N, C-alpha and C positions, 0 to 999 in steps of 0.2 A: 359499503361506505368507504370512501377514500380518505386516508390519513396523510396530510401533506408533509409531516415531519416527525422525527423522533428525537429524543434527547440523547446525546452521546451515541452509543452503539446499541441502544435498547430496541433492537428489532423485535424483541418478545412482546412489546406493546401492540404489535400488529398480529399476534397469534389469533387464528380463527377468522380473520378478516379476508374476504375475497374481493378482488377488483369488481367494480360494477360492470365493466365491459372488459372482456379478455382482449389483450393487445395482439397485434400481429407480431409473431415471433420469427426471427430469422435464425436458423441453425447453421452455423458455419463449421463445416467438416474439413479439417486440414488433412491433406493426403499426400503421400509419396510412395508410389510403386507398391501398393498393397491391395491388389484387386479383390482378393477373397475377403479380406477384412472390411474393405469399403462396401462390398456387396452386403455383408452381414449387418453393418451399421445402417445402411440405407434401408434395408428390409425392416430393421427394428424401428426406424423413424416412421415408416408407414403404419406401424402398429400403435402409435401413440394415442392416448385418449384425449389429446388436444384437438380442437376442431381443425380438420384438414385445410379448410379454406383460410385459416389464420396462420398456417404453418408454411413457411418458405424454407427450402433446403438449398444451401449453396455448398458445392464441393470446391474447395480452393486447393489446387494442385501445385506442388512445389517442384515442377519440372520433371515429372515421371517420364521415363522413356516410352514411346509408343502411344497407343490410344488409351484414353481413360473412358470407360463405359459408365454412363449414368442414365437413369430413366429420363423420358422426355420432360417430365415436370420438375426436374432438378436442374438448377443453374450450375454450370461448370465454368470456372475461370482458372486460367493457368498462367504461371510465370516461368521464365527460362530457368533451366537447371544451372545455378551458380553456386552450388553447395547448399548446406543446410540453412534455410531461410524461413523458419517457422513463423517468426514475428512478422515478416513481410507478407507471407502468404495469408496469414490471418487478417491483416489489414486489407489485403486485396479482396478477400471474401466479404469483409464488411462493406467495402465500397460498392460491391456488386449487389448488396442486399437492400431491403426496403423496410424491414421490421422495426417496430418501436423498441422491442427488446431483443438483445443479441444473446445467443446461446452457443457456446463453443464446445466442440467435440473433436477428438482425433479419430482418424479412420479406423483405428484398432480398438476403439472404446464404444461399447454397444449399450445403448440405453434401454432400461426396462420401460414398459408401456406408460407408466405415470411420470416418467422423468421430466419431460418438458413442462408439464403443468406444475409439478412441485417446485422445480428450480426457478421458474419465472414468476411465481406468485409475488414474491417480495419486490423485485424490480418493477412489476406492473403497478404495485401500490406506492412505491417509494423510488423515484428515479435514482437516488444515491445508493441504493442497495447493490452490493456485489455478493453473489451467492456462489458457493462451491458445493458440488454434490459429493456423494459417497462413491468413490471409485473402488470397486471390488475386482478381484482377479480370478481368471479361470483359464484353463488350457483348452482352447477350442480346436486344436489340431485334429483333422479327420472328421469334423462335424460339418454337415451341410450348412452353408450360410443362411439358408432359408428356414432353418429350425428356430423356433422362438427362443429368445435369449435366455429366459428363465429355465426352460427345458434343457437348452444346450449347456448351461452352467451347472446343472444338477450333477453331483458326483465328480465334477471336474474343477471344483473351486480350489484356488491356491491361497496361500496366506496373505492377509492384508498387512500393510505396513504398520507395525506396532507403534512406531513413533508418531504416526499421523493419528491413529485411533486414540492414543493417550492424550495428544494435544487437544483434540476435539472434546474429549471427556473432561479434561482439566479446565478448559475455557468455556464449558457448557455450550458447545457448538459455536464458538467464537463470540458468544455474548460478551465475554470478558476479554475482548481482543485488546492488543496493545501494539506498540510500534514495530514489533517483530513478528506479528501474526501473519504478515505476508507469506511466511514460509509454509503456511497451511492452505494457501490458495493454489490449487493445482490446475494448470491451464487447460487440461483435457476435459474438465468438468465444471466450467464456470458460466455464469450469466450476469448480465448487467443491462442497463438502459442504453439506448443509442446516444441520448443526450449526454450522459456521464462519460461514455466512451469517447465521444467527439471532443468534449471539453478538455479531458485530460490528454488526449492526443494519440490514443491507440497504443499499440505495442512498439517498442523501440527497435527499429529495423537495423540498428548497428549490432544487434545480437545475431551472430552468424555461426554459432556452434550450439551443441546440445545443451539445453537447460539455462535457467536464469531469466529468460524473457518474461515468464509469467510472474515471477517474484518481483522483478523490477516494476512491472506494470501494476501489480497489486499494491506495492508500496506507494506508488504515485497516486493511485486511487484513494488509498487510506489517507494520505496527507492532504488530498483535496477534499476530504470530508466524507468519504464513502462509509457506508454501514456494512460491515462484513458479517456474513452469516453462513454457517455450515448447515445444509439441508440434508439430513441423513436419510430422508425418504426418497430423495432423488438419486437413484442408483444407476450407475453405468458400469459395465463389466469390461475390464481391460483384458485383451487377449495376450496372456503371458504374465510372468511375475513383474513385480515392481522393478524399477531401474536398478536398485542395489542388488537384486537377485539375478540379474541377467549376466550371461557369460562375458559380454563386452563392456561391463561396467568396471570402474577401477578408480584408484585414488587420484590419478592424474586428471580425470574428468571432473571429479568432485572439487579438487583444488582449483582447476581452471574456472569453474562456475563461481566459487567463492571469491577468487581474485577479480573476476569481471564485475562483481557486485560491490566491491570495497568502496569505490567512490560514488556509485549510484545510490547506495543506501547508507547514509552517514550516521546511523543511530548506534548507540552503544550495543555491543554484541554483534554488530555487523561491520562496523568501521574499524580501521586500525586502532590499536590501543594507544600508540604514541606518535606514529608517523603522521605528518601533516597532510591533510586532504584539501583539494580545491573546492569541495562541497561542504558548506557550513551546516551544522545541526542547530546551533544556537547563535543568535545575533543580539548584541546590546546596542541600542541606538541612544546616544547621549546628545541631547538637543541643547542649543544655546552655546554661549561663550563662557569659559570658565578659566580659573587660574591654571598655569602650567603644572603646578604641584598637585592640585586636586585632580586634574585630568590624568596625570601620570599614575597616581596611586589608584584611581578608579580603574584605569586600563590594566595595570599590573595585577591588581587583586582579582579582577574579573577573569583575565586570561590564565591566572594560576588555578582558579576554580574550574574553568572550562577551556582547556588547552586547544581544543579543536574549533573554538568559536570564532566569531568575527566581532570587531568593535567598529561601529560606524559613528564618526564624529561630524557634526555640522560645522564646528569651528575649524577653519582651515589653517589656523596658526598653531600647529602642533608638530614642530620639527623634531622634537624628541621621540616621537612615536612613528615617524615615517619609515624607519628601517624594518619595522615588523610587518610582514606581509598580511598578517591577520587584522591590521588596522586599516580602515578605509576612511579617507578624508573626503567630506562632502557628500553628494548625493549617491545613494546606492540602492539597488533593487534586489538584494540578496533575499531569496525566498526560503527562509530557514524554518525548521520544525517549530521552534519557539523563538519569539522576539521579546526582548526586555526593553521597554521604552522608558527613558529617564529624562527628567527635566533638570536634575541636579546630580552631581557626582556622588557616588556611594563607595564605600570600601567593604569588601567581603573579607572578614576576619576569620570566620569559621565557615567553610563552604558546605558542610554536610547537609544542612537544612535546605539551602537554595538548590543544590544539585539534585537532591531528592525531589523537590517540588517541580523542577524543570523536567526531570525524568518521567514524572507521572502525568504531567499536564497534557490534556487532550486524549488520554487513553480511557478515561472514565467519563463522567458527566460534566466535569469542570473544564471549561475552555479558557477562562481568564482569571487571573489572580491579581487583585489590587494589593500591593505591598505597602505596609506602613511600619514604622518602628513602634516601640512601646509607649511613645508619647503621641502617636498618631501622625507623625510627620511622614508624608508620602515618600516611598522608596521606588516608585515606578510601577509599571504594569507588565506582568507576564501574560502573553497571549499565544495560544497555539495556532499553527497554520490551519489546522482542521476547523477551529472555531472561526477564524478569519474568513476562510473560503465559504463556509456555510452561511455566515452573516452576509457576505457579498451576494451569494446566490439567492438567499431567501429574503433579503432586505431587512433583517433584524437578528437579534442574538438568541432567539428562542431555542436554537439547536443545542446550546451548551449553557451551563450555569456559570455565574461569576461569584467568586469568593473574595472577601476582604480579610487578609491575614496579617498578623504581626510576624515579620520576618526575624528569624533567629540568625545571629552571626553576621547581619548586614546592617551598616550604620551610615547615616548621612555624613558626608565630609564637610569640615570647615572650609571656608574659602581660602584659608592660608594654613593648610596642614604642614607639619614639620616633615619635609621629605627625607632628611637624613635619618630621622627616627624610623621611617618606613623601611628604607633600604637597609638600614643597620639592624633592624629587628629589635629595637628597644623603645621604651617610652610608653607603651600601652595605648589603648584607644583614646585617652585624653589628648594625645599628641596629634590626633587626626580629626577627631570628631567634636 
């Protein structure tokens, strides 16, 4: 029985459900100059318990020197060697494939026989599902590539990354995912539907050094409404230790990855703490024309609460705000994580409640919050991008719930608030509200 949607990230409501018809799966194997590892992985793919006629294997080669040998029934696509271009070569592999579900592996990551079936179950049921398997580690040096992977890994297992195992345990296999759970989506062991991959736009090919392209992609998928799930029964074995345990790892590489993601992922904990970014996390849209004083106080209090945000004003007569690059006058298409739509100006006197509400929005089952004050006066609507994208995709709001809440510390402004009281810090709420 096919379930067309889940609320929030509740992939567990699909537990035990199998697709009526198994989809055609394309396995995209990214490769660069690892002939022995590639042979082992391709051999393991022939041993999958997934129907062979529904399994397409594409080797996407990132400019290896010389000949790349693959069996006749494996598609081989290659790009020129222009340095490390994992994002581009994965996209190349997708373009050469035809499956409804995409399954990504690296050439040195060897799947157990049940890997494809386990990892693709959710994307087959729910096109928005993004699944990540369990990547274990073993030293396969000196072992014939044709030896079955479970046998080869016996007594050769290396330590699993503790930080990753702890994250999956803490989040109950990403059931309780949030805006920073992209860090637990490992590109060597992921699957998704072709429709979701195409909608979001594939991997960002501007990533041309090791690391980060999978996290940036996972963040975009999440913000587009993806359902993240860790499938612990989908096991693939990486040949060698995790990145942090390799001889060529180091602080410079880790810092370079973090620096590359600063503007791409503008959520708290990933974005700069104070430096201004061109990518907005939160947007307030104030509609209609309002007095200069009310408009100023609304803008000033909002940006004090959300320094990295953007304020979009329909009223183009706001010369007092034009010098702030965070203020946009007129039409704007900023695609922020959370949008606060307002018909009248408000003042944020105590930001604790509203910043907490914005931080949690879209990470659970609530996608929209209708704000009112204690007298029931509307204070606008908070809506997550995840909820907006799913509503557009499904034609309705069923994917997330809507709450009506009394906002604490946020008040409607009078049309003629005392501006000197605001900037001077005296007078109390009665001077503004």
